[in-house]
Backbone of each chain as ProteinMPNN parsed JSONL, in Angstrom:
{"seq_chain_A": "MRSNQFDEMQTRKRNEIGNQTFSLLVILLMLDTLAYNLGFRWMKYPTNVFLIVLVCCGVYFIRSVLHGAFAAPGQKRGKTISMTLGIMALSMAAVTIVSSLFGRSGSTEKSQGGGLLLAAVSGGILLVGVVIQVVKNRKERREENK", "coords_chain_A": {"N_chain_A": [[104.24, 95.682, 86.993], [101.304, 93.756, 87.434], [98.192, 95.194, 88.1], [95.839, 93.973, 88.767], [96.298, 91.853, 90.294], [97.133, 90.602, 93.544], [99.446, 92.522, 95.431], [102.885, 92.027, 96.561], [103.097, 92.419, 99.315], [100.474, 92.215, 100.169], [99.966, 89.563, 99.443], [101.727, 88.21, 101.095], [100.663, 88.888, 103.571], [98.094, 87.781, 103.382], [98.728, 85.084, 103.228], [99.843, 84.711, 105.736], [97.673, 85.36, 107.412], [95.886, 83.408, 106.546], [97.217, 81.012, 107.253], [97.277, 81.258, 110.037], [94.554, 81.357, 110.598], [93.719, 78.872, 109.736], [95.046, 77.252, 111.559], [93.729, 78.106, 113.846], [91.165, 77.151, 113.283], [91.57, 74.369, 113.334], [92.332, 74.032, 116.0], [90.03, 74.903, 117.354], [88.157, 73.012, 116.484], [89.263, 70.72, 117.572], [89.055, 71.316, 120.272], [86.329, 71.375, 120.473], [85.753, 68.685, 119.985], [87.004, 67.58, 122.212], [85.463, 68.703, 124.258], [83.046, 67.491, 123.657], [83.686, 64.809, 124.175], [84.047, 64.963, 126.883], [81.567, 65.191, 127.717], [80.269, 67.567, 127.435], [78.024, 69.241, 125.617], [77.752, 71.769, 123.689], [76.371, 72.617, 121.512], [74.139, 71.363, 118.991], [75.104, 68.798, 116.641], [74.98, 69.291, 113.062], [75.459, 71.923, 113.563], [77.327, 72.955, 115.367], [79.799, 72.489, 114.151], [79.494, 73.907, 111.748], [79.266, 76.449, 112.808], [81.768, 76.89, 113.973], [83.399, 76.774, 111.684], [82.322, 78.912, 110.301], [82.901, 81.072, 112.0], [85.682, 81.075, 111.84], [85.991, 81.637, 109.107], [84.926, 84.174, 109.158], [86.791, 85.473, 110.802], [89.024, 85.351, 109.11], [88.085, 86.87, 106.934], [87.563, 89.404, 108.124], [90.091, 90.088, 109.175], [91.572, 90.164, 106.801], [90.378, 92.329, 105.502], [90.98, 94.342, 107.362], [93.784, 94.497, 107.131], [94.08, 95.415, 104.615], [94.235, 93.564, 102.604], [92.331, 92.482, 101.066], [91.281, 93.219, 98.591], [92.706, 93.417, 95.338], [95.136, 95.803, 94.036], [94.221, 96.91, 91.587], [91.557, 96.351, 91.484], [88.175, 97.379, 91.393], [86.702, 99.059, 94.08], [83.964, 99.163, 94.666], [82.921, 97.132, 93.101], [84.195, 94.909, 94.172], [83.209, 94.888, 96.783], [80.47, 94.549, 96.283], [80.458, 92.04, 95.057], [81.435, 90.5, 97.143], [79.43, 90.844, 99.078], [77.329, 89.618, 97.749], [78.27, 86.967, 97.51], [78.501, 86.284, 100.205], [75.857, 86.534, 101.035], [74.673, 84.497, 99.566], [76.05, 82.363, 100.676], [75.148, 82.453, 103.31], [72.48, 81.843, 102.915], [72.722, 79.268, 101.901], [73.938, 77.927, 104.045], [71.951, 78.153, 105.991], [69.861, 76.742, 104.786], [70.967, 74.164, 104.451], [71.561, 73.511, 107.081], [69.004, 73.441, 108.17], [67.949, 71.323, 106.718], [69.389, 69.216, 107.715], [68.173, 68.81, 110.075], [65.588, 67.035, 111.963], [62.686, 65.473, 110.373], [60.238, 66.281, 111.432], [60.743, 69.081, 112.296], [62.328, 70.369, 115.123], [62.145, 73.067, 117.503], [64.686, 73.648, 118.333], [66.448, 72.77, 116.276], [65.692, 74.495, 114.241], [66.473, 76.809, 115.399], [69.228, 76.553, 115.21], [69.833, 77.003, 112.489], [68.982, 79.633, 112.262], [70.664, 80.85, 114.056], [73.145, 80.513, 112.804], [72.684, 82.013, 110.506], [72.384, 84.497, 111.696], [74.932, 84.882, 112.844], [76.481, 84.876, 110.511], [75.463, 87.166, 109.277], [76.219, 89.065, 111.171], [79.016, 88.949, 111.033], [79.393, 89.746, 108.407], [78.376, 92.341, 108.55], [80.199, 93.554, 110.333], [82.521, 93.343, 108.795], [81.86, 95.001, 106.611], [81.548, 97.47, 107.901], [84.138, 97.879, 108.865], [85.496, 98.078, 106.419], [84.342, 100.404, 105.377], [85.17, 102.309, 107.273], [87.924, 102.118, 106.937], [88.132, 103.001, 104.269], [87.418, 105.678, 104.55], [89.456, 106.563, 106.19], [91.618, 106.147, 104.493], [91.036, 108.014, 102.456], [91.294, 110.368, 103.886], [94.013, 110.276, 104.516], [95.103, 110.346, 101.971], [94.515, 112.891, 101.204], [96.214, 114.421, 102.664]], "CA_chain_A": [[103.471, 94.77, 87.861], [99.891, 93.802, 87.088], [97.499, 95.745, 89.253], [94.659, 93.217, 89.138], [96.73, 90.774, 91.178], [97.572, 91.103, 94.84], [100.874, 92.818, 95.447], [103.633, 91.063, 97.376], [102.809, 92.596, 100.736], [99.145, 91.656, 100.369], [100.095, 88.107, 99.344], [102.381, 87.734, 102.328], [99.717, 89.069, 104.677], [97.034, 86.794, 103.214], [99.284, 83.77, 103.598], [99.996, 84.73, 107.201], [96.329, 85.303, 107.996], [95.331, 82.094, 106.194], [97.856, 79.981, 108.085], [96.828, 81.42, 111.431], [93.133, 81.02, 110.672], [93.621, 77.418, 109.616], [95.457, 76.719, 112.871], [92.621, 78.399, 114.766], [90.086, 76.226, 112.938], [91.941, 73.033, 113.836], [92.303, 74.075, 117.475], [88.629, 74.995, 117.8], [87.514, 71.717, 116.223], [89.784, 69.763, 118.564], [88.447, 71.681, 121.557], [84.935, 70.94, 120.395], [85.784, 67.227, 120.156], [87.345, 67.325, 123.621], [84.284, 69.037, 125.061], [82.054, 66.442, 123.392], [84.123, 63.596, 124.886], [83.897, 65.201, 128.323], [80.138, 65.222, 127.986], [79.715, 68.918, 127.308], [77.542, 69.474, 124.255], [77.327, 73.169, 123.672], [75.46, 72.809, 120.397], [73.889, 70.133, 118.243], [75.783, 68.585, 115.359], [76.269, 69.854, 112.622], [75.515, 73.379, 113.783], [78.563, 73.323, 116.058], [80.884, 72.507, 113.16], [79.244, 75.035, 110.86], [79.541, 77.694, 113.522], [83.234, 77.027, 114.098], [83.92, 77.105, 110.345], [81.847, 80.259, 109.982], [83.68, 82.015, 112.81], [87.034, 81.141, 111.256], [85.861, 82.383, 107.845], [84.734, 85.561, 109.545], [88.088, 85.98, 111.262], [89.847, 85.533, 107.905], [87.52, 87.979, 106.158], [87.756, 90.671, 108.843], [91.537, 90.391, 109.224], [92.0, 90.546, 105.449], [89.905, 93.696, 105.269], [91.755, 95.216, 108.254], [95.157, 94.661, 106.652], [94.076, 95.876, 103.23], [94.641, 92.458, 101.732], [91.11, 91.841, 100.575], [91.119, 93.513, 97.159], [93.947, 93.744, 94.636], [95.212, 97.243, 93.791], [93.486, 97.371, 90.417], [90.138, 96.028, 91.52], [87.304, 98.48, 91.784], [86.21, 98.789, 95.431], [82.52, 98.913, 94.665], [82.674, 95.81, 92.502], [84.664, 93.912, 95.139], [82.277, 94.819, 97.913], [79.205, 93.962, 95.805], [80.677, 90.589, 94.862], [81.566, 89.899, 98.471], [78.103, 90.812, 99.698], [76.561, 88.599, 97.034], [78.764, 85.632, 97.883], [78.166, 86.011, 101.608], [74.406, 86.336, 101.13], [74.415, 83.146, 99.054], [76.583, 81.424, 101.665], [74.226, 82.458, 104.457], [71.277, 81.124, 102.515], [73.097, 77.852, 101.776], [74.171, 77.413, 105.406], [70.655, 78.061, 106.669], [69.083, 75.668, 104.16], [71.611, 72.868, 104.768], [71.403, 73.272, 108.511], [67.608, 73.065, 108.391], [67.743, 70.007, 106.112], [69.985, 68.193, 108.571], [67.293, 68.605, 111.232], [64.63, 65.943, 111.783], [61.603, 65.826, 109.446], [59.347, 67.137, 112.217], [61.868, 69.842, 112.867], [62.084, 70.944, 116.447], [62.517, 74.485, 117.621], [66.142, 73.714, 118.507], [67.16, 72.68, 114.999], [65.427, 75.725, 113.503], [67.304, 77.826, 116.034], [70.593, 76.421, 114.701], [69.914, 77.703, 111.203], [68.838, 81.076, 112.508], [71.899, 81.296, 114.721], [74.186, 80.604, 111.773], [72.36, 83.173, 109.667], [72.667, 85.704, 112.484], [76.398, 85.021, 112.95], [76.957, 85.285, 109.181], [75.085, 88.563, 109.099], [77.052, 89.867, 112.051], [80.376, 89.002, 110.478], [79.297, 90.567, 107.195], [78.203, 93.735, 108.974], [81.478, 94.014, 110.886], [83.434, 93.496, 107.661], [81.467, 96.184, 105.833], [81.856, 98.654, 108.725], [85.605, 98.038, 108.855], [85.893, 98.552, 105.085], [83.914, 101.806, 105.257], [86.066, 103.115, 108.121], [89.24, 102.131, 106.273], [88.038, 103.859, 103.082], [87.426, 107.073, 105.004], [90.819, 106.837, 106.683], [92.454, 106.237, 103.281], [90.759, 109.29, 101.78], [91.894, 111.425, 104.72], [95.479, 110.186, 104.374], [95.465, 110.737, 100.603], [94.36, 114.33, 101.079], [97.239, 115.12, 103.458]], "C_chain_A": [[101.981, 94.904, 87.569], [99.095, 94.229, 88.301], [96.226, 94.982, 89.574], [95.034, 91.948, 89.909], [97.17, 91.398, 92.494], [99.06, 91.423, 94.778], [101.565, 91.944, 96.497], [103.336, 91.203, 98.859], [101.436, 92.013, 101.068], [99.208, 90.122, 100.362], [100.7, 87.54, 100.621], [101.408, 87.795, 103.498], [98.604, 88.023, 104.599], [97.514, 85.397, 103.603], [99.393, 83.652, 105.116], [98.639, 84.559, 107.879], [95.707, 83.922, 107.748], [95.908, 80.988, 107.063], [97.361, 80.049, 109.526], [95.367, 81.018, 111.588], [92.935, 79.511, 110.577], [93.994, 76.758, 110.936], [94.345, 76.924, 113.891], [91.467, 77.416, 114.547], [90.362, 74.843, 113.526], [91.831, 72.993, 115.357], [90.865, 74.1, 117.98], [87.906, 73.67, 117.595], [87.982, 70.668, 117.238], [89.2, 70.042, 119.942], [86.991, 71.234, 121.611], [84.844, 69.427, 120.608], [86.064, 66.86, 121.612], [86.137, 67.577, 124.518], [83.211, 67.957, 124.904], [82.398, 65.173, 124.165], [83.992, 63.735, 126.403], [82.424, 65.34, 128.713], [79.496, 66.589, 127.86], [79.326, 69.154, 125.849], [76.952, 70.874, 124.187], [76.342, 73.45, 122.546], [75.3, 71.491, 119.638], [74.771, 70.066, 117.008], [74.749, 68.717, 114.25], [76.4, 71.357, 112.829], [76.836, 73.793, 114.443], [79.726, 73.43, 115.068], [80.721, 73.692, 112.214], [79.623, 76.351, 111.533], [81.038, 77.931, 113.656], [83.83, 77.441, 112.756], [83.542, 78.537, 109.985], [82.647, 81.322, 110.734], [85.08, 82.175, 112.221], [87.015, 81.881, 109.917], [85.7, 83.872, 108.141], [86.029, 86.197, 110.008], [88.985, 86.264, 110.071], [89.402, 86.758, 107.124], [87.836, 89.317, 106.829], [89.238, 91.041, 108.9], [92.063, 90.801, 107.853], [91.595, 91.987, 105.142], [90.732, 94.683, 106.095], [93.161, 95.487, 107.717], [95.227, 95.056, 105.185], [94.49, 94.802, 102.241], [93.427, 91.756, 101.137], [90.929, 92.04, 99.07], [92.467, 93.868, 96.571], [93.957, 95.233, 94.299], [94.317, 97.726, 92.647], [91.996, 97.105, 90.466], [89.336, 97.228, 91.994], [86.669, 98.116, 93.127], [84.744, 98.396, 95.418], [82.2, 97.522, 94.155], [83.066, 94.712, 93.488], [83.669, 93.754, 96.273], [80.967, 94.178, 97.469], [79.34, 92.455, 95.628], [80.73, 89.884, 96.199], [80.212, 89.77, 99.148], [77.255, 89.721, 99.064], [76.953, 87.192, 97.454], [78.364, 85.301, 99.317], [76.67, 85.788, 101.781], [74.043, 84.926, 100.66], [74.875, 82.091, 100.061], [75.654, 81.302, 102.853], [72.999, 81.635, 104.135], [71.572, 79.619, 102.463], [73.266, 77.222, 103.149], [72.836, 77.197, 106.121], [69.856, 76.876, 106.114], [69.645, 74.307, 104.557], [71.405, 72.52, 106.227], [69.976, 72.848, 108.831], [67.344, 71.664, 107.852], [68.294, 68.898, 106.99], [69.126, 67.9, 109.801], [66.315, 67.475, 110.949], [63.446, 66.42, 110.941], [60.541, 66.654, 110.172], [60.253, 68.086, 112.967], [61.46, 70.529, 114.166], [62.522, 72.407, 116.449], [64.038, 74.632, 117.682], [66.855, 73.717, 117.159], [66.873, 73.905, 114.149], [66.292, 76.845, 114.064], [68.73, 77.78, 115.523], [70.773, 77.179, 113.403], [69.847, 79.204, 111.377], [70.1, 81.642, 113.146], [73.007, 81.48, 113.698], [73.941, 81.809, 110.873], [72.697, 84.46, 110.404], [74.173, 85.937, 112.592], [76.976, 85.476, 111.611], [76.684, 86.767, 108.953], [75.94, 89.488, 109.939], [78.456, 90.042, 111.513], [80.402, 89.904, 109.244], [79.215, 92.049, 107.559], [79.513, 94.309, 109.499], [82.471, 94.253, 109.754], [83.135, 94.748, 106.851], [81.821, 97.461, 106.596], [83.357, 98.929, 108.704], [86.06, 98.594, 107.511], [85.531, 100.027, 104.91], [84.845, 102.719, 106.059], [87.449, 103.228, 107.48], [89.226, 103.044, 105.051], [88.111, 105.325, 103.47], [88.822, 107.472, 105.462], [91.773, 107.001, 105.501], [92.276, 107.584, 102.607], [91.368, 110.435, 102.555], [93.4, 111.439, 104.545], [95.908, 110.626, 102.984], [95.416, 112.246, 100.449], [95.399, 115.123, 101.861], [98.358, 115.639, 102.577]], "O_chain_A": [[101.455, 96.012, 87.469], [99.287, 93.704, 89.398], [95.571, 95.3, 90.566], [94.192, 91.081, 90.143], [97.534, 92.573, 92.549], [99.838, 90.698, 94.157], [100.905, 91.21, 97.233], [103.323, 90.209, 99.585], [101.254, 91.394, 102.116], [98.571, 89.468, 101.188], [100.243, 86.528, 101.152], [101.336, 86.873, 104.311], [98.214, 87.447, 105.614], [96.784, 84.631, 104.232], [99.071, 82.615, 105.696], [98.472, 83.74, 108.783], [95.08, 83.345, 108.637], [95.176, 80.128, 107.552], [97.067, 79.028, 110.147], [94.987, 80.411, 112.589], [92.081, 78.945, 111.26], [93.334, 75.816, 111.376], [94.053, 76.039, 114.696], [90.871, 76.917, 115.501], [89.487, 74.23, 114.137], [91.303, 72.038, 115.927], [90.525, 73.392, 118.928], [87.123, 73.254, 118.448], [87.197, 69.84, 117.7], [88.888, 69.116, 120.691], [86.493, 70.782, 122.642], [83.964, 68.947, 121.323], [85.445, 65.953, 122.17], [85.826, 66.787, 125.41], [82.56, 67.56, 125.87], [81.519, 64.534, 124.742], [83.843, 62.742, 127.115], [82.087, 65.574, 129.873], [78.31, 66.751, 128.148], [80.18, 69.252, 124.968], [75.81, 71.115, 124.578], [75.569, 74.406, 122.613], [76.185, 70.634, 119.638], [75.137, 71.079, 116.412], [73.632, 68.258, 114.487], [77.336, 71.983, 112.333], [77.395, 74.843, 114.124], [80.535, 74.355, 115.147], [81.686, 74.396, 111.914], [80.214, 77.238, 110.918], [81.515, 79.051, 113.472], [84.663, 78.346, 112.691], [84.351, 79.282, 109.431], [83.023, 82.346, 110.164], [85.595, 83.289, 112.12], [87.92, 82.663, 109.627], [86.271, 84.719, 107.453], [86.331, 87.334, 109.646], [89.639, 87.305, 110.023], [90.22, 87.577, 106.704], [88.316, 90.247, 106.18], [89.591, 92.201, 108.689], [92.909, 91.689, 107.754], [92.379, 92.76, 104.591], [91.138, 95.732, 105.594], [93.666, 96.603, 107.844], [96.299, 95.035, 104.579], [95.029, 95.096, 101.174], [93.491, 90.587, 100.756], [90.478, 91.137, 98.365], [93.278, 94.536, 97.212], [92.901, 95.865, 94.277], [93.729, 98.805, 92.719], [91.249, 97.568, 89.604], [89.758, 97.983, 92.87], [86.159, 97.009, 93.299], [84.333, 97.432, 96.064], [81.337, 96.825, 94.689], [82.363, 93.711, 93.627], [83.33, 92.641, 96.673], [80.407, 93.354, 98.192], [78.449, 91.692, 96.002], [80.15, 88.812, 96.376], [79.884, 88.73, 99.718], [76.548, 88.99, 99.757], [76.103, 86.341, 97.717], [77.942, 84.183, 99.611], [76.255, 84.949, 102.581], [73.217, 84.248, 101.271], [74.209, 81.078, 100.278], [75.395, 80.205, 103.348], [72.528, 80.84, 104.948], [70.772, 78.804, 102.922], [72.792, 76.112, 103.39], [72.63, 76.175, 106.775], [69.255, 76.111, 106.868], [68.901, 73.408, 104.949], [71.11, 71.374, 106.569], [69.765, 71.981, 109.679], [66.597, 70.897, 108.461], [67.76, 67.789, 107.021], [69.314, 66.891, 110.481], [66.223, 67.006, 109.815], [63.223, 67.623, 110.806], [60.005, 67.61, 109.612], [60.5, 67.9, 114.159], [60.412, 71.166, 114.273], [63.173, 72.894, 115.524], [64.606, 75.593, 117.164], [67.739, 74.537, 116.911], [67.747, 74.325, 113.39], [66.779, 77.706, 113.331], [69.385, 78.816, 115.406], [71.747, 77.911, 113.231], [70.57, 79.953, 110.719], [70.543, 82.746, 112.829], [73.722, 82.481, 113.72], [74.871, 82.535, 110.522], [73.228, 85.401, 109.814], [74.637, 87.068, 112.447], [77.846, 86.345, 111.567], [77.549, 87.516, 108.501], [76.34, 90.561, 109.489], [79.014, 91.139, 111.533], [81.312, 90.713, 109.065], [79.887, 92.892, 106.965], [79.89, 95.426, 109.146], [83.184, 95.256, 109.755], [84.048, 95.47, 106.452], [82.331, 98.418, 106.013], [83.788, 100.071, 108.544], [86.913, 99.48, 107.463], [86.314, 100.804, 104.363], [85.255, 103.774, 105.576], [88.062, 104.296, 107.482], [90.185, 103.777, 104.812], [88.779, 106.119, 102.808], [89.305, 108.564, 105.164], [92.631, 107.884, 105.504], [93.255, 108.226, 102.226], [91.901, 111.374, 101.964], [94.001, 112.508, 104.437], [96.974, 111.222, 102.831], [96.173, 112.822, 99.667], [95.468, 116.346, 101.745], [99.303, 116.251, 103.075]]}, "seq_chain_B": "MVAVTDSGGERMGKNLRLKSARAAKDWSQKDLAEAVGVTRQTINAIENGDYNPTIKLCTAICRTLGVTLNQLFWEDEPNEE", "coords_chain_B": {"N_chain_B": [[115.591, 89.344, 98.804], [116.198, 92.749, 99.463], [119.015, 94.044, 101.154], [118.125, 95.736, 103.667], [118.232, 95.868, 106.309], [120.055, 96.288, 109.357], [123.276, 94.969, 110.389], [122.692, 93.451, 112.555], [120.22, 92.497, 112.032], [118.078, 94.002, 112.786], [114.886, 95.727, 112.858], [114.294, 97.82, 110.11], [114.887, 101.357, 109.687], [112.971, 104.322, 108.891], [112.378, 104.891, 105.414], [113.559, 107.471, 104.201], [114.684, 108.418, 101.947], [113.281, 107.352, 99.847], [110.886, 108.624, 100.227], [111.616, 111.299, 99.783], [112.452, 111.166, 97.136], [110.086, 110.584, 95.906], [108.635, 112.857, 96.572], [110.088, 114.741, 95.189], [109.225, 114.41, 92.653], [106.772, 115.304, 92.955], [104.707, 113.576, 93.652], [102.036, 111.759, 95.107], [101.66, 109.165, 97.628], [99.794, 107.461, 96.646], [99.848, 107.99, 93.917], [102.381, 107.02, 93.228], [102.072, 104.377, 93.977], [100.091, 103.509, 92.201], [101.433, 103.82, 89.806], [103.449, 101.957, 90.076], [102.026, 99.666, 90.554], [101.104, 98.607, 92.918], [99.58, 98.573, 96.217], [98.59, 101.552, 98.026], [99.091, 101.281, 100.691], [101.255, 99.55, 100.745], [103.38, 101.084, 99.72], [103.418, 103.015, 101.704], [104.089, 101.427, 103.897], [106.672, 100.63, 103.172], [108.017, 103.083, 103.15], [107.806, 103.756, 105.852], [109.337, 101.868, 106.984], [108.204, 99.489, 107.718], [107.935, 97.332, 106.136], [109.792, 95.033, 104.219], [110.767, 95.216, 101.053], [110.823, 93.047, 98.111], [113.491, 92.391, 95.741], [112.502, 92.69, 93.243], [110.308, 94.423, 93.497], [111.644, 96.642, 94.498], [113.291, 97.347, 92.303], [111.321, 97.965, 90.47], [110.157, 100.209, 91.651], [112.351, 101.954, 91.633], [112.814, 102.184, 88.899], [110.469, 103.446, 88.119], [110.689, 105.878, 89.457], [112.981, 106.811, 88.386], [115.54, 106.529, 89.458], [118.508, 105.069, 91.016], [119.044, 101.788, 92.522], [120.867, 101.903, 94.646], [120.63, 104.532, 95.427], [118.145, 104.668, 96.634], [117.707, 102.397, 98.297], [119.98, 101.346, 99.572], [121.759, 100.846, 102.536], [123.953, 102.848, 104.445], [127.031, 101.633, 105.674], [127.972, 101.479, 109.111], [130.72, 102.07, 109.627], [131.388, 103.503, 107.437], [130.452, 105.987, 107.664]], "CA_chain_B": [[115.284, 90.528, 99.619], [117.279, 93.736, 99.494], [119.533, 94.185, 102.514], [117.849, 97.041, 104.25], [118.335, 95.801, 107.771], [121.46, 96.412, 109.751], [123.942, 93.661, 110.492], [122.069, 92.677, 113.619], [118.894, 92.057, 111.597], [117.057, 94.812, 113.454], [113.908, 96.337, 111.985], [114.908, 98.971, 109.467], [114.273, 102.64, 109.967], [112.158, 104.872, 107.804], [113.082, 105.103, 104.149], [113.296, 108.874, 103.879], [115.148, 108.672, 100.576], [112.157, 107.047, 98.956], [109.904, 109.693, 100.423], [112.064, 112.542, 99.13], [112.453, 110.928, 95.687], [108.678, 110.687, 95.501], [108.256, 114.269, 96.72], [110.783, 115.49, 94.133], [108.378, 114.325, 91.45], [105.463, 115.822, 93.368], [103.767, 112.458, 93.619], [101.546, 111.243, 96.385], [101.9, 107.727, 97.766], [98.823, 106.794, 95.779], [100.352, 108.109, 92.532], [103.506, 106.094, 93.069], [101.531, 103.012, 94.076], [99.399, 103.187, 90.942], [102.446, 103.707, 88.742], [104.218, 100.717, 90.265], [101.083, 98.537, 90.503], [100.896, 98.053, 94.26], [98.639, 99.396, 96.991], [99.17, 102.696, 98.731], [99.574, 100.782, 101.985], [102.585, 98.943, 100.554], [104.345, 102.186, 99.619], [103.465, 103.602, 103.045], [104.828, 100.499, 104.773], [108.091, 100.689, 102.791], [108.545, 104.376, 103.616], [107.875, 103.758, 107.317], [110.222, 100.8, 107.445], [107.413, 98.378, 108.253], [107.935, 96.216, 105.179], [111.039, 94.873, 103.481], [110.319, 94.772, 99.728], [111.702, 92.171, 97.34], [114.329, 93.103, 94.773], [111.635, 92.963, 92.088], [109.559, 95.635, 93.798], [112.622, 97.733, 94.611], [113.704, 97.784, 90.962], [110.15, 98.591, 89.842], [110.036, 101.554, 92.226], [113.483, 102.764, 91.142], [112.586, 102.448, 87.469], [109.369, 104.409, 88.029], [111.159, 107.184, 89.939], [114.148, 107.216, 87.598], [116.737, 106.569, 90.307], [119.147, 103.75, 91.112], [118.784, 101.037, 93.75], [121.735, 102.427, 95.705], [120.131, 105.831, 95.891], [116.94, 104.539, 97.46], [117.551, 101.263, 99.208], [121.188, 100.816, 100.199], [122.074, 101.489, 103.802], [125.379, 103.081, 104.658], [127.627, 100.861, 106.775], [128.325, 102.416, 110.186], [132.119, 102.524, 109.572], [131.613, 104.34, 106.273], [129.956, 107.342, 107.948]], "C_chain_B": [[116.494, 91.466, 99.606], [117.706, 93.918, 100.937], [119.273, 95.576, 103.029], [117.727, 96.95, 105.755], [119.804, 95.933, 108.125], [122.027, 95.019, 110.027], [123.336, 92.809, 111.591], [120.693, 92.179, 113.247], [117.776, 92.824, 112.275], [116.101, 95.381, 112.407], [114.471, 97.619, 111.415], [114.169, 100.243, 109.831], [113.476, 103.099, 108.767], [113.016, 105.065, 106.556], [112.775, 106.517, 103.675], [113.733, 109.204, 102.455], [114.047, 108.385, 99.572], [111.127, 108.168, 99.013], [110.34, 110.965, 99.691], [112.121, 112.371, 97.612], [111.034, 111.056, 95.141], [108.243, 112.152, 95.524], [108.896, 115.126, 95.629], [109.977, 115.487, 92.83], [106.96, 114.847, 91.729], [104.371, 114.758, 93.238], [103.309, 112.135, 95.021], [101.894, 109.745, 96.453], [100.991, 106.948, 96.814], [99.303, 106.835, 94.325], [101.461, 107.105, 92.28], [103.009, 104.656, 93.082], [100.861, 102.599, 92.772], [100.397, 103.003, 89.808], [103.203, 102.385, 88.838], [103.315, 99.487, 90.179], [100.922, 97.84, 91.841], [99.887, 98.939, 94.984], [99.37, 100.545, 97.663], [99.754, 102.25, 100.074], [100.971, 100.176, 101.868], [103.646, 100.035, 100.497], [104.523, 102.83, 101.0], [104.299, 102.738, 103.99], [106.321, 100.523, 104.459], [108.715, 101.972, 103.318], [108.708, 104.414, 105.128], [108.782, 102.679, 107.879], [109.496, 99.605, 108.028], [107.438, 97.154, 107.342], [109.225, 96.219, 104.39], [110.711, 94.354, 102.078], [111.32, 93.828, 99.07], [112.468, 93.016, 96.328], [113.488, 93.512, 93.56], [110.869, 94.272, 92.306], [110.485, 96.839, 93.899], [113.006, 98.256, 93.228], [112.535, 98.458, 90.239], [109.965, 100.015, 90.35], [111.138, 102.458, 91.68], [113.282, 103.146, 89.678], [111.511, 103.527, 87.302], [109.845, 105.814, 88.417], [112.394, 107.673, 89.182], [115.409, 107.377, 88.432], [117.328, 105.17, 90.39], [118.788, 103.091, 92.441], [119.601, 101.588, 94.914], [121.176, 103.712, 96.291], [118.957, 105.688, 96.85], [117.048, 103.515, 98.58], [118.82, 100.765, 99.886], [121.469, 101.588, 101.477], [123.562, 101.685, 103.9], [125.85, 102.229, 105.816], [128.038, 101.855, 107.849], [129.742, 102.941, 110.074], [132.409, 103.369, 108.345], [131.189, 105.779, 106.543], [131.068, 108.247, 108.496]], "O_chain_B": [[117.642, 91.037, 99.722], [116.87, 93.945, 101.841], [120.086, 96.483, 102.857], [117.183, 97.847, 106.401], [120.682, 95.713, 107.29], [121.322, 94.018, 109.908], [123.45, 91.584, 111.566], [120.047, 91.504, 114.049], [116.643, 92.346, 112.334], [116.446, 95.503, 111.231], [115.058, 98.422, 112.141], [113.003, 100.224, 110.226], [113.324, 102.385, 107.776], [114.209, 105.359, 106.636], [111.871, 106.743, 102.87], [113.225, 110.139, 101.836], [113.901, 109.089, 98.572], [110.58, 108.596, 97.997], [109.522, 111.627, 99.053], [111.866, 113.324, 96.875], [110.821, 111.576, 94.046], [107.567, 112.624, 94.609], [108.314, 116.121, 95.196], [110.038, 116.421, 92.03], [106.085, 114.831, 90.862], [103.264, 115.029, 92.773], [104.069, 112.219, 95.986], [102.353, 109.149, 95.479], [101.376, 105.92, 96.258], [99.184, 105.852, 93.593], [101.482, 106.426, 91.254], [103.466, 103.822, 92.3], [101.042, 101.478, 92.297], [100.225, 102.134, 88.953], [103.552, 101.776, 87.827], [103.758, 98.406, 89.789], [100.642, 96.643, 91.903], [99.404, 99.928, 94.433], [100.587, 100.519, 97.843], [100.772, 102.771, 100.529], [101.776, 100.281, 102.794], [104.688, 99.93, 101.145], [105.641, 103.148, 101.407], [105.102, 103.244, 104.773], [107.147, 100.446, 105.369], [109.816, 101.952, 103.869], [109.642, 105.035, 105.635], [108.976, 102.582, 109.091], [110.088, 98.8, 108.747], [107.011, 96.069, 107.738], [109.696, 97.266, 103.946], [110.406, 93.171, 101.922], [112.5, 93.809, 99.419], [112.149, 94.18, 96.089], [113.735, 94.545, 92.936], [110.794, 95.117, 91.414], [110.147, 97.929, 93.438], [113.042, 99.467, 93.007], [112.735, 99.409, 89.485], [109.653, 100.921, 89.577], [110.878, 103.602, 91.307], [113.545, 104.279, 89.274], [111.631, 104.408, 86.451], [109.461, 106.806, 87.797], [112.799, 108.826, 89.329], [116.242, 108.242, 88.161], [116.738, 104.206, 89.903], [118.296, 103.743, 93.362], [119.096, 101.724, 96.028], [121.243, 103.944, 97.498], [118.796, 106.491, 97.768], [116.542, 103.734, 99.681], [118.752, 99.846, 100.702], [121.425, 102.818, 101.501], [124.346, 100.824, 103.501], [125.158, 102.109, 106.828], [128.419, 102.979, 107.523], [129.989, 104.109, 110.376], [133.511, 103.896, 108.195], [131.51, 106.684, 105.773], [130.823, 109.418, 108.788]]}, "name": "protein", "num_of_chains": 2, "seq": "MRSNQFDEMQTRKRNEIGNQTFSLLVILLMLDTLAYNLGFRWMKYPTNVFLIVLVCCGVYFIRSVLHGAFAAPGQKRGKTISMTLGIMALSMAAVTIVSSLFGRSGSTEKSQGGGLLLAAVSGGILLVGVVIQVVKNRKERREENKMVAVTDSGGERMGKNLRLKSARAAKDWSQKDLAEAVGVTRQTINAIENGDYNPTIKLCTAICRTLGVTLNQLFWEDEPNEE"}
């Protein structure tokens, strides 16, 4: 079995997590639409959509890390984490830039707040993911030494 | 999927035979996982009965440990005991 591919248990777990996260995304978007139709606007468009998508991506990322389904057996941990950090940093930057661009030309404080909020949520999710990975690595090392 | 659940489809118990076959070779879970090409968590889950491996993985584990499928993964029927 090739060790640079996910093993069968990881694949099954990722599929499970992916399906559940997709369902969560759909439900949250529908709830957001319902709230909008009832007159409750919790956040400006498109920040609300970005935030929902970001939260779901975060849920997927954190659950994958928790279940050890984030990196294939043969992948080097350091390389995986560095790549992940790089991708998430780029994503945060892209989200912030796009969100700011969608604001009006004389951008108000509110629309700037949307970009900052998304950046903060991205950073929070990233931090939680890194902490979970570090804790799991320590637990793994302890279990290996038993 | 290898039939490692009982006839009622209940969650299987721990796979102690796998654990002892691994211990006989003085291998850790990590050693076996690396030899087979899976994660340590997968081997741990199989040993604890938390995961039902496919026939492909079962044969890979048996080949690595030098034992047969029956020796590691076949459950005795209750009326055979």
